[in-house]
N, C-alpha and C positions, 0 to 999 in steps of 0.2 A: 298305476304304481301304488303298492301298498304303503300306508303311512307307517312311519318308524317312530318308536318311542325314544324320547330324549331323557336321559337320566343324569342330571347335573351332579348327583352324588357319585356316580361312576366316573365322570370326568375328573372330579376332585380326587377321587381315590387313586386313579391312574397316575396323576401327578405326584401324589403322596408316595406311591410305590417306586418312583424314580424317573418318571417321564417329565422331567423338569423343563425340557426344551420342546415339548410337543407343540406348544403354541407359537413357536418360532417359524413353523412350517408355513410357507406361503402358497403351497399347492402348485408348484411349478411343473411337477411331473418328471423331473430329471431322474429321480430315484427309480421310478417305474421303468423308464427307458433303459437304465443301466442294469436292472435286475436280471440275473441269469435265467429266471423263469421265462423271460421273453424269448429265449433261444430254443425252447422246446415246446412241443404241442401238448395237448391233454387237458384234463379237467382242472388240475391244480393251477396250471399256467393260465387257464381261462378265468379262474375265480380269484386268484391272488393278485392283488394290486397294492403295493406298499403305500403309495400315495393315498389311495382311497381308504386303506385301513387306518392310516394316521388321522385322516379327516374324521372318520367315525369316532376315534378316540378323542380328538379335539372337542367334538360336539357332545360326547357322551351318548352317541346314538347306537342302538342295538344293531348287531350284525357282524361286528368284528370278531365275536367269540366263536364263530363257525370254525371247526377244526381245520378245514382246508384253507382257511384264510389266516387264522391266528398262528398256526404252527407250521406254515409253509416256509417261513423265512429261515435261511441257513446261517444268518448273521455273518455273511461273507465280508461285509464292510464296503463293498463297491459303492453303494449309494451314499453311505455316511461320509466316506472319504472325498466325495465329489459334491456334497451338498453345498450350495452357495450361501446358505444361511447358517451353516455349522450345526444343524440339528443332529442331536445324538440319537439317531434313528434306532440303533440297537438297544439302547436303554429304554426307549419308548416301547419297542416290541416286548422287551423283557417285562416291563411294568404292566403292559396290557395282558400278557400271559399270567403274570402273578395275580392279577385281579380275578382270574378264572381259577387257576390252580390253587390259589390260597383259599378259595371257597369250597375246595373239595371236588372240583369238576375237571380234573386232569383227564386228557384223552385216554381211552381204554388201553391203547397201545403203550402208553408211558407209565401206567400204574405199576406194572411189575418192576420196571426199571427203578422208579422212585422207591418202591417198597424194598427192593434189594439193597439200595443205598442206606436206607434206614436200618435194615437188619444186619447187613454184612459189611457196610462201609465201602461197597463197590456196586456199580450198576449192572454187573454181568452175572448175577445170581451165583457167584462163586463163594465158597466158604472162606472165611477170613484166614483160616490156617493154610489155605492153598495160595495165598498171595505171593509166596516166595518160590513157587514151583519153577518159574523161569530160570532160577539159579542152578538147577540140578546139573551136576558135573562141572560146575565152575567154582573156583575159590574166590567168592565175592566177599570182601572185607565188611565187617560190621562197623557202623558209625560209632565213634568213640570220642573222648575229650580231645584227642590229638588229631582228629580227622579234619581236613580242610573243607572238603565238599561233601554234601549229602546228595546222593543220587536218588531222585524221586522218579520211580518208574510208573508211567501211566497205567491205570487199571486195565485198559485194553490190552496192554502188553504183559500184564500179570496173568490174565485168564484166557485170552484168545490164542490158540495154538500157533497160528500164523504170526501173530504179533509178538509172541514170546521171542521169536528169532531176532526181532528188532532190539529188544532189551538186551539179549545175549550179545549181539554184535557190538552195541554201544559200550557195554561193560568191558568187553574184551579189548576194545580200542583204547578205553581209558586206562586199563591195566598196562597195555603195551606202551602207552605214552607216559607211564610213571606218575599218573595223577593220584594224589592222596585223597581217595574218596571212600565212602562206605554207604551202606543201606541200613535202614532201621528194621523194616520187615512187616510182620503181621499186625503191628499196632497202627500202621499207617491207614489213613482213610482216603477215599477219592478226593481230589482237590475241590470238586463240586462245581467246576466251571459250567459243564453242560446242565447240571441240575438247576443252577441259577438261570441259565439262558432259557430253559423251558418254563421257568416261572415259579419254581418251588423255593422261595426265599427262605422259608423256615428250615428246610433241609440243608440248604447251602450254609446257613449260619451254624447249624449243628456240626456239619463236617469241618468247616473252617475253624470253628472254636476248638474242636478236638485236635485238629492238626497243629494249630498254633500252640496249644498247651503242650503237646508232645514234642514239637520241635524246640520249644523253649527249654523244656526239661532236659533234652539231649544236648543242648548247646549249639544248635544249628545256626550258622552265620552265612553260609554260601550254599546255594542249591543248583544242581544241574538237573534239567528236566529232559525226558526223552520225547515229550510231546509239546508242540507249540501251544496247545490249549492250557496245559498245566503252567507253562511259562507265563502266559498272559494273565492267568488268574492269580498266581503268586505275586506277580509284579503290580497288578492293578487292583483286583478285588481285595486281596489280603492287605495290601499297603494301606487301604482305606480303613482297615480294621486295626491298624497299628503295627503291622509286621514291618521289620526293617532289614530283611535279608537282602543279599545280593543274589540275583537269580539269572541263570544262563541257560540257553538252549545248548544241547550237546555240540551242535555244529560250531558254535562260537569257541568252545574250549578246544575242539579238535582242529579248527582252523589255526589257532595260535600254536598248537603243538606241531602242526605241519610246517608252519613258517619257521619254527625253531629247529626243525629237523628231527623231532622226537617221534614223529610218525612219518615214515618214508616208504611209499608204495614202491614195490620192486617188480611185481608181476605186470608185464605189459599187456595192454588190452587194445584191440582194434575195433571195439564196438562203438556204434553210434548211439549217443545217449541224449535224451531231452530231459530237462529238469522242470518239474512242476512246482511252482511256488505255493505252498500252503497258505491259505488266507490268514491264519493266526500267526504264522511266522513272518510273512511278508507284509500285507496291508496293515495288520494289527500291531505288529512288533517291529517293522522296519528292517528285518534281517533278510537281505537279498544276496550279499556278496559272499558271506561265509560258506554256504553250501556250494556255490560255484567255484570258490577257491579250492575246496576239497575235491570236487570233481576234476578240476584242472590238474591236480597233483597226481592223478592216476596216469601213468605213462601210456601214450598211444591212443587214449580215448578221444573220440571226436564228439564235441558238445554241439548240439544243434538247439538253438532257442525256439521255443514254441511261439506261434504267432501271437498268442495272448500270454504274456509273461510279466514278471515283476509286479508293478502296481496294477497292471491290467490282467493279471492272472485270472483264469476261470475257476470258480469254486468247484470242488468235488461233490458238494452237497452233504458233507458229513457234519457240519457245525450246527449249532443251535438245536441240538437234539435230533437232527435229521438222520444221524447214523442209525437210529432205531426205526426210521420210517421206511415204508415200502413204496417204491415208485415203479410203475410199469415200465417195461422195456420201451425204449424210444422217448422216454421222458426223464432220463437220467443225465445230469450234467457230466458225470464221469464218462459216459459214452462219447460225448463230444470231445472230452480230453484225450481219450484213447485215439479217436480219429484224427485229432490234431497232431499227435505224436507220429502216427503212421504216415500222415501226409508230409511230415517233415523228414521222413526217411529214417526214423529212429528204430533201433532194435530193442532199446531199453527205455522205459519211462520211469525215471527215478524221482523220489520225493523225500521229504524228511518229516513226515507226520504219520503216525499209525492210522489215524482216521482216513487220510488220503489213500494210503496203501490199501485199506479195506475197501473203500468205495471204488477205486479204479481197478482193483483186481476183479471185483464183482462185475464191473462194466465191461472189462476186457473179456471175461468169460461169457457174458450175455451176448456179446457181439461175435463170439467164437473167433477171437483174434489172439488167443493165448499162444498159438504156435508162431505168430509173426511179431508179437510184442511182449516183452517180459516186464512186469511191474516189480520194481525193487526199491527198498529203502536205501538211502544214501550210505548209511553205516554198513550195510551188507556189501555194497560194492567196494567200499574202502577196505573192509576186512579181507575180502577175497584178493585184493591187490597187494597185500603185505607178504 
């Protein structure tokens, strides 16, 4: 066995960057056993061990900075939610990544993503002036002094053609429900959640600072998000910076409208549907019932629970910057999710996160199951039923 260098300065720096609970870890190994990487074969599965990675960080021992180790975590939260010592594992991962990315050593695959955010305010290399393209053909109101809710559309749904449909369906549902909402537009920046999770703290602070200044100038008090990732960041990251908004995922707003009879599905459906709980909506934010209530409001639909659902939901692998990572066929969590839905007899696998739609659509296509299973965003199913 080769000797490893111990760098006490690195250990202290990791703690300074946010890994305040890293020394709470007693190395029980529960995190490794619960990690979704244990469910798939391959190189990353063989090399990534979250318990061992934290141990390296605890001791300041070299080796955790290897890309297949440090950037494999999708921040799904399964380990953190079950840790018997309450270790904030995701903060530890973020801090360890920041120790590398902050030194200018971001993985090659992430550099264009981070560069685009610096230059364009979004990670998808889209011109800032194209941020509102998803609105074409719709009469989307602008946010003003009398507007109650600011609708923040995830960058993914501003620039990705498939994901634009999600933003459009959510906006149309809000309009039909009589919600007093508006958008700001090209001045908006990425919320920065994924940028922070991959370790670029400086970039996150830049994006968050610009957004907070913009939202304050516009008088934003309540925010509706299309993505659970934006929801989590605005409610958690931004609140620590002094933000005091009320933040809602769109399913929370639509569920209330449905209960009040302001959105009433009329078109009957006899389709069998499974709902996939996104990590950042479920485990991270505790929202499980609202999307199911909305699904149940569609007449005739048959809801079938996935074997791994709610708190035990299987990650799609899109979080923690993994949406920009390439995983070989057979090593994708999303493929397991597609097979779960098919084994449950579903015709539709629905979810309420643009990242999840992206990852599971790719998985469905790679398995050549697109003819037997359709991947849909919940808002799309609802709009079709009206």
